[in-house]
Biotite code that builds the C-alpha atoms (Angstrom):
import biotite.structure as struc

atoms = struc.array([
    struc.Atom([0.000, 0.000, 0.000], chain_id="A", res_id=1, res_name="MET", atom_name="CA", element="C"),
    struc.Atom([1.280, 3.438, -0.833], chain_id="A", res_id=2, res_name="THR", atom_name="CA", element="C"),
    struc.Atom([-0.679, 5.466, 1.714], chain_id="A", res_id=3, res_name="ALA", atom_name="CA", element="C"),
    struc.Atom([1.474, 8.158, 3.379], chain_id="A", res_id=4, res_name="PRO", atom_name="CA", element="C"),
    struc.Atom([2.903, 7.288, 6.772], chain_id="A", res_id=5, res_name="ALA", atom_name="CA", element="C"),
    struc.Atom([0.660, 9.901, 8.376], chain_id="A", res_id=6, res_name="GLY", atom_name="CA", element="C"),
    struc.Atom([-2.378, 7.803, 7.526], chain_id="A", res_id=7, res_name="ARG", atom_name="CA", element="C"),
    struc.Atom([-0.942, 4.675, 9.100], chain_id="A", res_id=8, res_name="GLN", atom_name="CA", element="C"),
    struc.Atom([-1.938, 5.353, 12.668], chain_id="A", res_id=9, res_name="GLY", atom_name="CA", element="C"),
    struc.Atom([-5.282, 5.945, 14.249], chain_id="A", res_id=10, res_name="ASP", atom_name="CA", element="C"),
    struc.Atom([-7.298, 6.617, 11.109], chain_id="A", res_id=11, res_name="LEU", atom_name="CA", element="C"),
    struc.Atom([-10.391, 7.990, 12.763], chain_id="A", res_id=12, res_name="PHE", atom_name="CA", element="C"),
    struc.Atom([-9.265, 9.945, 15.839], chain_id="A", res_id=13, res_name="ALA", atom_name="CA", element="C"),
    struc.Atom([-8.820, 13.700, 15.359], chain_id="A", res_id=14, res_name="ALA", atom_name="CA", element="C"),
    struc.Atom([-6.304, 15.641, 17.462], chain_id="A", res_id=15, res_name="ALA", atom_name="CA", element="C"),
    struc.Atom([-7.838, 18.070, 19.953], chain_id="A", res_id=16, res_name="SER", atom_name="CA", element="C"),
    struc.Atom([-7.136, 21.668, 18.826], chain_id="A", res_id=17, res_name="PRO", atom_name="CA", element="C"),
    struc.Atom([-5.448, 24.045, 21.251], chain_id="A", res_id=18, res_name="SER", atom_name="CA", element="C"),
    struc.Atom([-7.206, 27.250, 22.268], chain_id="A", res_id=19, res_name="ALA", atom_name="CA", element="C"),
    struc.Atom([-7.445, 29.713, 19.391], chain_id="A", res_id=20, res_name="GLY", atom_name="CA", element="C"),
    struc.Atom([-5.999, 27.255, 16.882], chain_id="A", res_id=21, res_name="ALA", atom_name="CA", element="C"),
    struc.Atom([-7.776, 26.034, 13.806], chain_id="A", res_id=22, res_name="SER", atom_name="CA", element="C"),
    struc.Atom([-9.169, 22.508, 14.147], chain_id="A", res_id=23, res_name="PRO", atom_name="CA", element="C"),
    struc.Atom([-6.810, 19.841, 12.827], chain_id="A", res_id=24, res_name="ALA", atom_name="CA", element="C"),
    struc.Atom([-8.097, 18.259, 9.609], chain_id="A", res_id=25, res_name="PRO", atom_name="CA", element="C"),
    struc.Atom([-9.572, 14.811, 9.960], chain_id="A", res_id=26, res_name="LEU", atom_name="CA", element="C"),
    struc.Atom([-7.467, 12.007, 8.449], chain_id="A", res_id=27, res_name="PRO", atom_name="CA", element="C"),
    struc.Atom([-8.581, 11.128, 4.952], chain_id="A", res_id=28, res_name="LEU", atom_name="CA", element="C"),
    struc.Atom([-10.392, 7.787, 4.768], chain_id="A", res_id=29, res_name="PRO", atom_name="CA", element="C"),
    struc.Atom([-8.707, 5.008, 2.865], chain_id="A", res_id=30, res_name="LEU", atom_name="CA", element="C"),
    struc.Atom([-9.889, 4.816, -0.722], chain_id="A", res_id=31, res_name="ARG", atom_name="CA", element="C"),
    struc.Atom([-11.853, 1.819, -1.951], chain_id="A", res_id=32, res_name="ARG", atom_name="CA", element="C"),
    struc.Atom([-9.084, 0.727, -4.329], chain_id="A", res_id=33, res_name="GLN", atom_name="CA", element="C"),
    struc.Atom([-6.467, 0.970, -1.573], chain_id="A", res_id=34, res_name="GLN", atom_name="CA", element="C"),
    struc.Atom([-8.512, -1.386, 0.555], chain_id="A", res_id=35, res_name="LEU", atom_name="CA", element="C"),
    struc.Atom([-9.110, -3.799, -2.310], chain_id="A", res_id=36, res_name="LEU", atom_name="CA", element="C"),
    struc.Atom([-5.400, -3.797, -3.159], chain_id="A", res_id=37, res_name="ASP", atom_name="CA", element="C"),
    struc.Atom([-4.507, -4.480, 0.476], chain_id="A", res_id=38, res_name="TRP", atom_name="CA", element="C"),
    struc.Atom([-6.978, -7.359, 0.654], chain_id="A", res_id=39, res_name="GLN", atom_name="CA", element="C"),
    struc.Atom([-5.692, -8.648, -2.680], chain_id="A", res_id=40, res_name="GLY", atom_name="CA", element="C"),
    struc.Atom([-2.107, -8.857, -1.449], chain_id="A", res_id=41, res_name="ARG", atom_name="CA", element="C"),
    struc.Atom([-3.226, -10.787, 1.605], chain_id="A", res_id=42, res_name="LEU", atom_name="CA", element="C"),
    struc.Atom([-5.376, -13.098, -0.525], chain_id="A", res_id=43, res_name="LEU", atom_name="CA", element="C"),
    struc.Atom([-2.425, -13.851, -2.792], chain_id="A", res_id=44, res_name="ALA", atom_name="CA", element="C"),
    struc.Atom([-0.644, -15.406, 0.182], chain_id="A", res_id=45, res_name="HIS", atom_name="CA", element="C"),
    struc.Atom([-3.577, -16.977, 2.020], chain_id="A", res_id=46, res_name="GLN", atom_name="CA", element="C"),
    struc.Atom([-5.863, -18.280, -0.731], chain_id="A", res_id=47, res_name="ALA", atom_name="CA", element="C"),
    struc.Atom([-3.442, -21.127, -1.670], chain_id="A", res_id=48, res_name="PRO", atom_name="CA", element="C"),
    struc.Atom([-3.188, -22.053, 2.019], chain_id="A", res_id=49, res_name="LEU", atom_name="CA", element="C"),
    struc.Atom([-6.972, -22.269, 2.351], chain_id="A", res_id=50, res_name="PHE", atom_name="CA", element="C"),
    struc.Atom([-7.091, -24.401, -0.802], chain_id="A", res_id=51, res_name="ALA", atom_name="CA", element="C"),
    struc.Atom([-4.415, -26.780, 0.518], chain_id="A", res_id=52, res_name="ARG", atom_name="CA", element="C"),
    struc.Atom([-6.091, -26.999, 3.917], chain_id="A", res_id=53, res_name="ALA", atom_name="CA", element="C"),
    struc.Atom([-9.380, -27.887, 2.251], chain_id="A", res_id=54, res_name="ALA", atom_name="CA", element="C"),
    struc.Atom([-7.625, -30.525, 0.117], chain_id="A", res_id=55, res_name="ALA", atom_name="CA", element="C"),
    struc.Atom([-6.461, -32.396, 3.207], chain_id="A", res_id=56, res_name="GLY", atom_name="CA", element="C"),
    struc.Atom([-3.638, -32.674, 5.734], chain_id="A", res_id=57, res_name="PRO", atom_name="CA", element="C"),
    struc.Atom([-1.007, -34.005, 3.309], chain_id="A", res_id=58, res_name="ALA", atom_name="CA", element="C"),
    struc.Atom([-1.234, -30.979, 1.009], chain_id="A", res_id=59, res_name="ALA", atom_name="CA", element="C"),
    struc.Atom([-1.220, -28.536, 3.915], chain_id="A", res_id=60, res_name="ALA", atom_name="CA", element="C"),
    struc.Atom([1.739, -30.246, 5.568], chain_id="A", res_id=61, res_name="LEU", atom_name="CA", element="C"),
    struc.Atom([3.753, -29.935, 2.358], chain_id="A", res_id=62, res_name="ALA", atom_name="CA", element="C"),
    struc.Atom([3.502, -26.155, 2.432], chain_id="A", res_id=63, res_name="ILE", atom_name="CA", element="C"),
    struc.Atom([4.091, -26.173, 6.202], chain_id="A", res_id=64, res_name="GLY", atom_name="CA", element="C"),
    struc.Atom([7.323, -28.113, 5.765], chain_id="A", res_id=65, res_name="ALA", atom_name="CA", element="C"),
    struc.Atom([8.621, -25.665, 3.160], chain_id="A", res_id=66, res_name="SER", atom_name="CA", element="C"),
    struc.Atom([7.804, -22.741, 5.446], chain_id="A", res_id=67, res_name="GLN", atom_name="CA", element="C"),
    struc.Atom([9.601, -24.507, 8.267], chain_id="A", res_id=68, res_name="GLY", atom_name="CA", element="C"),
    struc.Atom([12.774, -24.192, 6.197], chain_id="A", res_id=69, res_name="LEU", atom_name="CA", element="C"),
    struc.Atom([12.225, -20.451, 5.877], chain_id="A", res_id=70, res_name="LEU", atom_name="CA", element="C"),
    struc.Atom([11.407, -19.722, 9.494], chain_id="A", res_id=71, res_name="PHE", atom_name="CA", element="C"),
    struc.Atom([13.323, -22.440, 11.315], chain_id="A", res_id=72, res_name="GLY", atom_name="CA", element="C"),
    struc.Atom([10.134, -23.882, 12.789], chain_id="A", res_id=73, res_name="ALA", atom_name="CA", element="C"),
    struc.Atom([9.939, -27.430, 14.059], chain_id="A", res_id=74, res_name="ALA", atom_name="CA", element="C"),
    struc.Atom([7.832, -29.656, 11.823], chain_id="A", res_id=75, res_name="THR", atom_name="CA", element="C"),
    struc.Atom([6.935, -32.639, 13.963], chain_id="A", res_id=76, res_name="SER", atom_name="CA", element="C"),
    struc.Atom([6.101, -32.626, 17.659], chain_id="A", res_id=77, res_name="THR", atom_name="CA", element="C"),
    struc.Atom([3.040, -33.507, 19.663], chain_id="A", res_id=78, res_name="SER", atom_name="CA", element="C"),
    struc.Atom([2.782, -31.650, 22.954], chain_id="A", res_id=79, res_name="PRO", atom_name="CA", element="C"),
    struc.Atom([0.613, -33.040, 25.725], chain_id="A", res_id=80, res_name="ALA", atom_name="CA", element="C"),
    struc.Atom([-3.023, -32.154, 25.304], chain_id="A", res_id=81, res_name="GLY", atom_name="CA", element="C"),
    struc.Atom([-3.029, -32.387, 21.501], chain_id="A", res_id=82, res_name="GLY", atom_name="CA", element="C"),
    struc.Atom([-2.364, -29.614, 19.027], chain_id="A", res_id=83, res_name="GLY", atom_name="CA", element="C"),
    struc.Atom([0.968, -30.784, 17.569], chain_id="A", res_id=84, res_name="GLY", atom_name="CA", element="C"),
    struc.Atom([2.961, -28.639, 15.141], chain_id="A", res_id=85, res_name="ILE", atom_name="CA", element="C"),
    struc.Atom([1.900, -30.920, 12.287], chain_id="A", res_id=86, res_name="ASP", atom_name="CA", element="C"),
    struc.Atom([-1.718, -30.243, 13.219], chain_id="A", res_id=87, res_name="GLN", atom_name="CA", element="C"),
    struc.Atom([-1.092, -26.497, 13.300], chain_id="A", res_id=88, res_name="ALA", atom_name="CA", element="C"),
    struc.Atom([0.338, -26.385, 9.772], chain_id="A", res_id=89, res_name="THR", atom_name="CA", element="C"),
    struc.Atom([-2.440, -28.618, 8.421], chain_id="A", res_id=90, res_name="SER", atom_name="CA", element="C"),
    struc.Atom([-5.264, -26.920, 10.351], chain_id="A", res_id=91, res_name="LEU", atom_name="CA", element="C"),
    struc.Atom([-8.232, -25.883, 8.207], chain_id="A", res_id=92, res_name="ASN", atom_name="CA", element="C"),
    struc.Atom([-9.700, -22.781, 9.901], chain_id="A", res_id=93, res_name="PRO", atom_name="CA", element="C"),
    struc.Atom([-12.942, -23.232, 7.978], chain_id="A", res_id=94, res_name="LEU", atom_name="CA", element="C"),
    struc.Atom([-13.475, -26.609, 9.654], chain_id="A", res_id=95, res_name="ALA", atom_name="CA", element="C"),
    struc.Atom([-13.836, -24.793, 12.990], chain_id="A", res_id=96, res_name="LEU", atom_name="CA", element="C"),
    struc.Atom([-17.236, -23.449, 13.995], chain_id="A", res_id=97, res_name="GLN", atom_name="CA", element="C"),
    struc.Atom([-17.727, -19.779, 13.077], chain_id="A", res_id=98, res_name="ALA", atom_name="CA", element="C"),
    struc.Atom([-19.014, -17.570, 15.875], chain_id="A", res_id=99, res_name="GLN", atom_name="CA", element="C"),
    struc.Atom([-19.996, -13.948, 16.221], chain_id="A", res_id=100, res_name="SER", atom_name="CA", element="C"),
    struc.Atom([-17.354, -11.630, 17.663], chain_id="A", res_id=101, res_name="LEU", atom_name="CA", element="C"),
    struc.Atom([-19.937, -10.844, 20.352], chain_id="A", res_id=102, res_name="ALA", atom_name="CA", element="C"),
    struc.Atom([-19.972, -14.474, 21.568], chain_id="A", res_id=103, res_name="PHE", atom_name="CA", element="C"),
    struc.Atom([-18.656, -13.383, 24.978], chain_id="A", res_id=104, res_name="TRP", atom_name="CA", element="C"),
    struc.Atom([-21.946, -11.627, 25.675], chain_id="A", res_id=105, res_name="ARG", atom_name="CA", element="C"),
    struc.Atom([-23.910, -14.869, 25.507], chain_id="A", res_id=106, res_name="TRP", atom_name="CA", element="C"),
    struc.Atom([-25.272, -16.215, 28.834], chain_id="A", res_id=107, res_name="PRO", atom_name="CA", element="C"),
    struc.Atom([-23.122, -19.335, 28.455], chain_id="A", res_id=108, res_name="SER", atom_name="CA", element="C"),
    struc.Atom([-19.890, -19.339, 26.453], chain_id="A", res_id=109, res_name="ALA", atom_name="CA", element="C"),
    struc.Atom([-19.725, -22.163, 23.866], chain_id="A", res_id=110, res_name="PRO", atom_name="CA", element="C"),
    struc.Atom([-16.106, -22.980, 24.749], chain_id="A", res_id=111, res_name="GLN", atom_name="CA", element="C"),
    struc.Atom([-14.043, -23.072, 27.918], chain_id="A", res_id=112, res_name="GLN", atom_name="CA", element="C"),
    struc.Atom([-10.392, -23.410, 28.839], chain_id="A", res_id=113, res_name="GLY", atom_name="CA", element="C"),
    struc.Atom([-7.311, -23.392, 26.634], chain_id="A", res_id=114, res_name="ALA", atom_name="CA", element="C"),
    struc.Atom([-7.673, -22.533, 22.955], chain_id="A", res_id=115, res_name="ALA", atom_name="CA", element="C"),
    struc.Atom([-6.133, -20.980, 19.886], chain_id="A", res_id=116, res_name="ILE", atom_name="CA", element="C"),
    struc.Atom([-8.537, -18.487, 18.319], chain_id="A", res_id=117, res_name="TYR", atom_name="CA", element="C"),
    struc.Atom([-8.643, -17.159, 14.769], chain_id="A", res_id=118, res_name="LEU", atom_name="CA", element="C"),
    struc.Atom([-10.474, -14.099, 13.433], chain_id="A", res_id=119, res_name="VAL", atom_name="CA", element="C"),
    struc.Atom([-11.566, -14.249, 9.784], chain_id="A", res_id=120, res_name="LEU", atom_name="CA", element="C"),
    struc.Atom([-13.317, -12.036, 7.264], chain_id="A", res_id=121, res_name="ASP", atom_name="CA", element="C"),
    struc.Atom([-14.983, -13.110, 4.035], chain_id="A", res_id=122, res_name="ARG", atom_name="CA", element="C"),
    struc.Atom([-14.629, -10.448, 1.302], chain_id="A", res_id=123, res_name="PRO", atom_name="CA", element="C"),
    struc.Atom([-17.589, -10.482, -1.054], chain_id="A", res_id=124, res_name="ALA", atom_name="CA", element="C"),
    struc.Atom([-15.419, -10.607, -4.190], chain_id="A", res_id=125, res_name="ALA", atom_name="CA", element="C"),
    struc.Atom([-12.541, -12.740, -2.903], chain_id="A", res_id=126, res_name="GLY", atom_name="CA", element="C"),
    struc.Atom([-11.818, -16.386, -3.775], chain_id="A", res_id=127, res_name="PRO", atom_name="CA", element="C"),
    struc.Atom([-11.305, -17.266, -0.093], chain_id="A", res_id=128, res_name="SER", atom_name="CA", element="C"),
    struc.Atom([-11.604, -15.775, 3.388], chain_id="A", res_id=129, res_name="PRO", atom_name="CA", element="C"),
    struc.Atom([-8.940, -13.626, 5.024], chain_id="A", res_id=130, res_name="LEU", atom_name="CA", element="C"),
    struc.Atom([-7.328, -14.791, 8.263], chain_id="A", res_id=131, res_name="LEU", atom_name="CA", element="C"),
    struc.Atom([-6.769, -11.508, 10.109], chain_id="A", res_id=132, res_name="LEU", atom_name="CA", element="C"),
    struc.Atom([-5.566, -12.542, 13.563], chain_id="A", res_id=133, res_name="TYR", atom_name="CA", element="C"),
    struc.Atom([-4.357, -15.560, 15.550], chain_id="A", res_id=134, res_name="VAL", atom_name="CA", element="C"),
    struc.Atom([-4.235, -15.590, 19.345], chain_id="A", res_id=135, res_name="GLY", atom_name="CA", element="C"),
    struc.Atom([-3.965, -18.009, 22.255], chain_id="A", res_id=136, res_name="GLU", atom_name="CA", element="C"),
    struc.Atom([-5.675, -18.117, 25.622], chain_id="A", res_id=137, res_name="THR", atom_name="CA", element="C"),
    struc.Atom([-6.042, -20.269, 28.706], chain_id="A", res_id=138, res_name="GLY", atom_name="CA", element="C"),
    struc.Atom([-9.614, -19.000, 29.220], chain_id="A", res_id=139, res_name="CYS", atom_name="CA", element="C"),
    struc.Atom([-11.539, -19.100, 25.950], chain_id="A", res_id=140, res_name="ALA", atom_name="CA", element="C"),
    struc.Atom([-14.724, -17.854, 27.601], chain_id="A", res_id=141, res_name="ASP", atom_name="CA", element="C"),
    struc.Atom([-13.074, -14.682, 28.937], chain_id="A", res_id=142, res_name="ARG", atom_name="CA", element="C"),
    struc.Atom([-10.228, -13.699, 26.574], chain_id="A", res_id=143, res_name="ARG", atom_name="CA", element="C"),
    struc.Atom([-12.378, -11.545, 24.300], chain_id="A", res_id=144, res_name="TRP", atom_name="CA", element="C"),
    struc.Atom([-13.957, -9.524, 27.122], chain_id="A", res_id=145, res_name="LYS", atom_name="CA", element="C"),
    struc.Atom([-12.750, -6.023, 27.877], chain_id="A", res_id=146, res_name="GLY", atom_name="CA", element="C"),
    struc.Atom([-9.951, -4.210, 26.060], chain_id="A", res_id=147, res_name="ASP", atom_name="CA", element="C"),
    struc.Atom([-8.080, -6.018, 23.303], chain_id="A", res_id=148, res_name="HIS", atom_name="CA", element="C"),
    struc.Atom([-5.803, -4.627, 20.585], chain_id="A", res_id=149, res_name="ASP", atom_name="CA", element="C"),
    struc.Atom([-7.347, -6.849, 17.936], chain_id="A", res_id=150, res_name="CYS", atom_name="CA", element="C"),
    struc.Atom([-10.844, -5.572, 18.764], chain_id="A", res_id=151, res_name="LYS", atom_name="CA", element="C"),
    struc.Atom([-9.675, -2.011, 18.059], chain_id="A", res_id=152, res_name="ARG", atom_name="CA", element="C"),
    struc.Atom([-8.047, -3.064, 14.774], chain_id="A", res_id=153, res_name="TYR", atom_name="CA", element="C"),
    struc.Atom([-11.218, -4.869, 13.709], chain_id="A", res_id=154, res_name="LEU", atom_name="CA", element="C"),
    struc.Atom([-13.337, -1.821, 14.566], chain_id="A", res_id=155, res_name="ALA", atom_name="CA", element="C"),
    struc.Atom([-11.080, 0.413, 12.436], chain_id="A", res_id=156, res_name="ALA", atom_name="CA", element="C"),
    struc.Atom([-11.031, -2.198, 9.648], chain_id="A", res_id=157, res_name="TYR", atom_name="CA", element="C"),
    struc.Atom([-14.829, -2.460, 9.625], chain_id="A", res_id=158, res_name="SER", atom_name="CA", element="C"),
    struc.Atom([-15.234, 1.326, 9.649], chain_id="A", res_id=159, res_name="GLU", atom_name="CA", element="C"),
    struc.Atom([-12.767, 1.801, 6.787], chain_id="A", res_id=160, res_name="ALA", atom_name="CA", element="C"),
    struc.Atom([-14.513, -0.818, 4.666], chain_id="A", res_id=161, res_name="LEU", atom_name="CA", element="C"),
    struc.Atom([-17.923, 0.592, 5.561], chain_id="A", res_id=162, res_name="GLY", atom_name="CA", element="C"),
    struc.Atom([-16.895, 4.065, 4.396], chain_id="A", res_id=163, res_name="GLN", atom_name="CA", element="C"),
    struc.Atom([-15.722, 2.518, 1.120], chain_id="A", res_id=164, res_name="ALA", atom_name="CA", element="C"),
    struc.Atom([-19.015, 0.582, 0.819], chain_id="A", res_id=165, res_name="GLU", atom_name="CA", element="C"),
    struc.Atom([-17.201, -2.749, 1.041], chain_id="A", res_id=166, res_name="LEU", atom_name="CA", element="C"),
    struc.Atom([-18.955, -5.461, 3.082], chain_id="A", res_id=167, res_name="PRO", atom_name="CA", element="C"),
    struc.Atom([-17.407, -7.392, 5.955], chain_id="A", res_id=168, res_name="THR", atom_name="CA", element="C"),
    struc.Atom([-18.346, -10.783, 7.358], chain_id="A", res_id=169, res_name="SER", atom_name="CA", element="C"),
    struc.Atom([-16.222, -11.182, 10.481], chain_id="A", res_id=170, res_name="LEU", atom_name="CA", element="C"),
    struc.Atom([-16.163, -14.325, 12.611], chain_id="A", res_id=171, res_name="SER", atom_name="CA", element="C"),
    struc.Atom([-14.061, -15.896, 15.344], chain_id="A", res_id=172, res_name="ILE", atom_name="CA", element="C"),
    struc.Atom([-13.224, -19.595, 15.543], chain_id="A", res_id=173, res_name="ARG", atom_name="CA", element="C"),
    struc.Atom([-11.698, -21.587, 18.404], chain_id="A", res_id=174, res_name="PHE", atom_name="CA", element="C"),
    struc.Atom([-9.315, -24.534, 18.172], chain_id="A", res_id=175, res_name="TRP", atom_name="CA", element="C"),
    struc.Atom([-9.589, -26.240, 21.555], chain_id="A", res_id=176, res_name="CYS", atom_name="CA", element="C"),
    struc.Atom([-7.430, -29.333, 20.958], chain_id="A", res_id=177, res_name="ASP", atom_name="CA", element="C"),
    struc.Atom([-4.341, -27.498, 22.215], chain_id="A", res_id=178, res_name="VAL", atom_name="CA", element="C"),
    struc.Atom([-1.933, -27.848, 25.167], chain_id="A", res_id=179, res_name="PRO", atom_name="CA", element="C"),
    struc.Atom([-3.088, -26.616, 28.554], chain_id="A", res_id=180, res_name="SER", atom_name="CA", element="C"),
    struc.Atom([0.320, -25.052, 29.262], chain_id="A", res_id=181, res_name="ASP", atom_name="CA", element="C"),
    struc.Atom([0.950, -21.539, 27.945], chain_id="A", res_id=182, res_name="GLY", atom_name="CA", element="C"),
    struc.Atom([4.347, -22.326, 26.422], chain_id="A", res_id=183, res_name="ARG", atom_name="CA", element="C"),
    struc.Atom([2.912, -25.058, 24.227], chain_id="A", res_id=184, res_name="GLY", atom_name="CA", element="C"),
    struc.Atom([0.046, -22.839, 23.072], chain_id="A", res_id=185, res_name="ARG", atom_name="CA", element="C"),
    struc.Atom([2.364, -19.966, 22.247], chain_id="A", res_id=186, res_name="ARG", atom_name="CA", element="C"),
    struc.Atom([4.503, -22.304, 20.173], chain_id="A", res_id=187, res_name="ARG", atom_name="CA", element="C"),
    struc.Atom([1.440, -23.320, 18.155], chain_id="A", res_id=188, res_name="LEU", atom_name="CA", element="C"),
    struc.Atom([0.327, -19.692, 17.896], chain_id="A", res_id=189, res_name="GLU", atom_name="CA", element="C"),
    struc.Atom([3.691, -18.701, 16.427], chain_id="A", res_id=190, res_name="GLN", atom_name="CA", element="C"),
    struc.Atom([3.587, -21.633, 13.995], chain_id="A", res_id=191, res_name="THR", atom_name="CA", element="C"),
    struc.Atom([0.182, -20.491, 12.743], chain_id="A", res_id=192, res_name="LEU", atom_name="CA", element="C"),
    struc.Atom([1.334, -16.863, 12.481], chain_id="A", res_id=193, res_name="ILE", atom_name="CA", element="C"),
    struc.Atom([4.362, -17.882, 10.408], chain_id="A", res_id=194, res_name="ARG", atom_name="CA", element="C"),
    struc.Atom([2.170, -20.090, 8.226], chain_id="A", res_id=195, res_name="HIS", atom_name="CA", element="C"),
    struc.Atom([-0.736, -17.708, 7.548], chain_id="A", res_id=196, res_name="TRP", atom_name="CA", element="C"),
    struc.Atom([0.910, -14.295, 8.178], chain_id="A", res_id=197, res_name="LEU", atom_name="CA", element="C"),
    struc.Atom([-2.281, -12.718, 9.623], chain_id="A", res_id=198, res_name="PRO", atom_name="CA", element="C"),
    struc.Atom([-1.964, -8.921, 9.265], chain_id="A", res_id=199, res_name="PRO", atom_name="CA", element="C"),
    struc.Atom([-3.263, -7.870, 12.698], chain_id="A", res_id=200, res_name="PHE", atom_name="CA", element="C"),
    struc.Atom([-0.621, -9.805, 14.629], chain_id="A", res_id=201, res_name="ASN", atom_name="CA", element="C"),
    struc.Atom([2.296, -7.617, 15.680], chain_id="A", res_id=202, res_name="LYS", atom_name="CA", element="C"),
    struc.Atom([4.780, -9.994, 14.017], chain_id="A", res_id=203, res_name="GLU", atom_name="CA", element="C"),
    struc.Atom([3.377, -9.274, 10.532], chain_id="A", res_id=204, res_name="THR", atom_name="CA", element="C"),
    struc.Atom([2.000, -5.709, 10.547], chain_id="A", res_id=205, res_name="ARG", atom_name="CA", element="C"),
    struc.Atom([5.098, -4.254, 8.919], chain_id="A", res_id=206, res_name="GLU", atom_name="CA", element="C"),
    struc.Atom([4.995, -6.860, 6.140], chain_id="A", res_id=207, res_name="ARG", atom_name="CA", element="C"),
    struc.Atom([1.442, -5.894, 5.146], chain_id="A", res_id=208, res_name="TRP", atom_name="CA", element="C"),
    struc.Atom([1.739, -2.166, 5.989], chain_id="A", res_id=209, res_name="ALA", atom_name="CA", element="C"),
    struc.Atom([-1.436, -2.694, 7.992], chain_id="A", res_id=210, res_name="THR", atom_name="CA", element="C"),
    struc.Atom([-3.255, 0.660, 8.052], chain_id="A", res_id=211, res_name="PRO", atom_name="CA", element="C"),
    struc.Atom([-5.858, -0.267, 10.688], chain_id="A", res_id=212, res_name="PHE", atom_name="CA", element="C"),
    struc.Atom([-3.578, -0.406, 13.724], chain_id="A", res_id=213, res_name="THR", atom_name="CA", element="C"),
    struc.Atom([-2.768, 2.290, 16.229], chain_id="A", res_id=214, res_name="ALA", atom_name="CA", element="C"),
    struc.Atom([0.877, 1.233, 16.180], chain_id="A", res_id=215, res_name="ASP", atom_name="CA", element="C"),
    struc.Atom([1.956, -0.112, 12.754], chain_id="A", res_id=216, res_name="PRO", atom_name="CA", element="C"),
    struc.Atom([5.361, -1.134, 14.122], chain_id="A", res_id=217, res_name="SER", atom_name="CA", element="C"),
])
C-alpha cells in the first residue's frame, strides 16, 4: 500500500485543537481501491493455504514443511493435550465453527479453557476468506472480554470498509485441541502466524503495511 505514513496510525481519531488554533483536519479515509489492493495482497498469500487446507492434511503439511525451512520452525512434535505442530500447519480454519465476535456476551460461552482463536473475514469478491488474527488463551470464555488490541483493529477495519461501501463478514473460531500449558500454546500460535501471516498480529503488521492499527510497528 502506498498510503502516506501519516495515515498509518489511528485513522479515525482527530487531534484536539489548542485554544485559538484552527481545528486539525480529519485524516482522509482510505480509498476503496487501496482497501481492495490491500486485501488482494493478503489473498495472494492466504488463498493457496486455504485451498491446501481444504484438500487435506497431506497438502497442507507440504507447504508447512517448506515454510519450516524459511522460518526455522519445528515440523513434527506432539505436545501433551493435543495440538501438535503438524496439526497447526495442516489446520483448516474453515473446519472450525464460526461464531460472532460478540460471543462473549452470551449467557453461556460455547467454549471453555485453553484454545487458539482465529479471526476471519470473508470479502464479497474474494476467492477465499482472510485470516486476520491468531491468538492463544487459557480461558476461551473470557479472553475476548474487555480491552483487546485486535478488537480495536477490527473496529477500524470495519469502519474503513464501511466508508468505502465494502462489506465485511467477520467471525471468530476456536481450536480447543491445544496444550493446557501456555508455552505449548504460544509455540502453536507462532507456527500459525508464520504459516498464515495474519496482518493484525504484531509480528506481521510491517509486512502488510497494515493501516488499521494504532501502532503499525
